[in-house]
N, C-alpha and C positions, 0 to 999 in steps of 0.2 A: 378372295379375288386378289389378284397380282396388283401390283403399283402400273403395270401395262409398260408397253415400249411405244413408239413413233415408228411410221411405216410409211415413206412419202412414195408417191404413185407418179409415174411418168411413163410419157407413151412408148419409152425405149422398152422397160420393163414390159409393158402390155405387147407391145411387137412381139419381143423374143418370147414372151410367154405363150401366147397363140401361136408362134412360128413352133416352138416345140410340140404342141399339140397337133401340129400339120393343120389347123384352123385357117380356111381362107377367106371367110368373112371380113371385107372390107370395114366394118362398124368398127371394127379393133385396130385399124391402121391409117385409112384414109379419111382424113377430116372433111375434105368436101364431099364426099359420099357419104359419112355419118350426120352431116348438118343436115341434109335432106329426107332424114329417116325421123321417126316419130321422138326419139331419142334426143335427136338435136346435138350429136357429137359424140366423139370417138369413147367408147366404154369396153372397160374390160372382161376378159372372158368370162363364164360363171365362176369357174374354180380357181381363178385368180389369188383369191384372198389369203391361199396357202402359202404362196411365194412370201407372205411377210415374215414365214418363219426364220428367214435368213436374218433378218432383223432383230430377231426374240435373242437375246444373251442367253436365256437360259435353256433354248432349245435344245434336247440331249442329242438329237441325230444330224448336226450341223455338218459333220465329217469330221476328220483328223484335223485338219488345218480349220480351227475355228475363227473366223476371221470375223468382226473382233473377238479375241478371247474372251471366253465367259468369266463373270467374276469368279473369284476363288471361293470355293465352299467351306463352311466350318467344319472343323473336324468332327466325324461322325461320334456320336455318343459310344455306347458298349456293344461290341461285336455285330452281328447281323450283318445286313447289306448296305449299311451305311446311310439309310433312307431312301435306298434305291428301289423301284420295284422290280422284283423278280430276281434278286441276288447281286452277287457281284461278279459274273463270269459269263462270257458269251459275245462281248465288246460293246459298243454302242454307249458309253460312257459310264461302263458301270451296270451297265442293262442287262441281265439275262435275256437276249433276244429268243433263245430255243423256248420261250415260255411265253413271250407277247405277241399278240395278234392284233392288227388294226383290223376294227370290225366294221365301222360305218363311217361315213362322213357326209354330213348335210349342209346346206349353205340356205339361208333364208336372207334376200336381199330386201331391203327396206329402201333402198333407192340406189341407182346406178354406181359404181364405181368409176371414177373419171381422171383422167390425166391432170396433176395439179393438186388435186387431194392429198392431206397429209392425215393419215388415220391413226388414232391411238388404239391401241389392241391390249384389252384387259382379258384375262382367262382367268375362270372359275369351274369348280366342279359342280358336276351334274348331278343325274341319279345314279346309283349304283345297285346291282343285283347279281346273282349268283345263278348257276345252273350247272346240272350234273352232265360232264362231257362223256363221250364214251371211249376216248383214248387218252385223254391228258387228265382226267381227275375233273374235280370241280372247276369251272370258269370263274372268274372273277371280272364281270363287265363294269366298266366305269364310263361315263361321260364327261367330257372335258369341253366347256363350251366357252368360245372365244367371242368377245364384242367388238366390233371395228366402230369408232366414232370419227365424225369429222371434226373440223377445226369448232365448228359452232357446238360439238357435244352431241349431235344428233345420230341417232343408232344410223348405220350403214349397211351392215351385215352380221348376221349371226351366225356363226358356224360352231356345229356341233360334232366332237369326233366321239367315237366310240371305241374304247381300247379292251383290250380282252388279256388277263392273263391267268393261265393253265397252271394248275396245282403242280403238275410235273412235265418234264418235256414230253413230247408224244414221241413215241418210240416207231 
């Protein structure tokens, strides 16, 4: 499990995320409306937790202008891909993006994400398995599980992402 990073949730972030999705439900931005619902206040949209990646100092796909810059990595051992999945070509912080697929993302909410929360996010590996593919050879599937905990340490969201690495680039 990683040591984690902190992600502060604010109304502006929720509003901008909902707007980017084209979401018009006032529960994501109108405090007066939201107070009258069973949830009793503004909440974040269901997939909002993914926006925490912008605060993860180790997130490999944050873009070319990594703000803030990720911590320096120790030199790679001998040869190979320097510890990066899929080799060293194809962009994406040394990841060979011609062999990497995003297979699935699911969220389990234990309680609503609300403005004012500061969530601590920890990541750990989940299950892994292989399957024979038709065009890219053997496919290796692996889960990455992120747990989002509030200031009291209570679990708020569990997000599970499934990544796929193919044996070779699909032609």
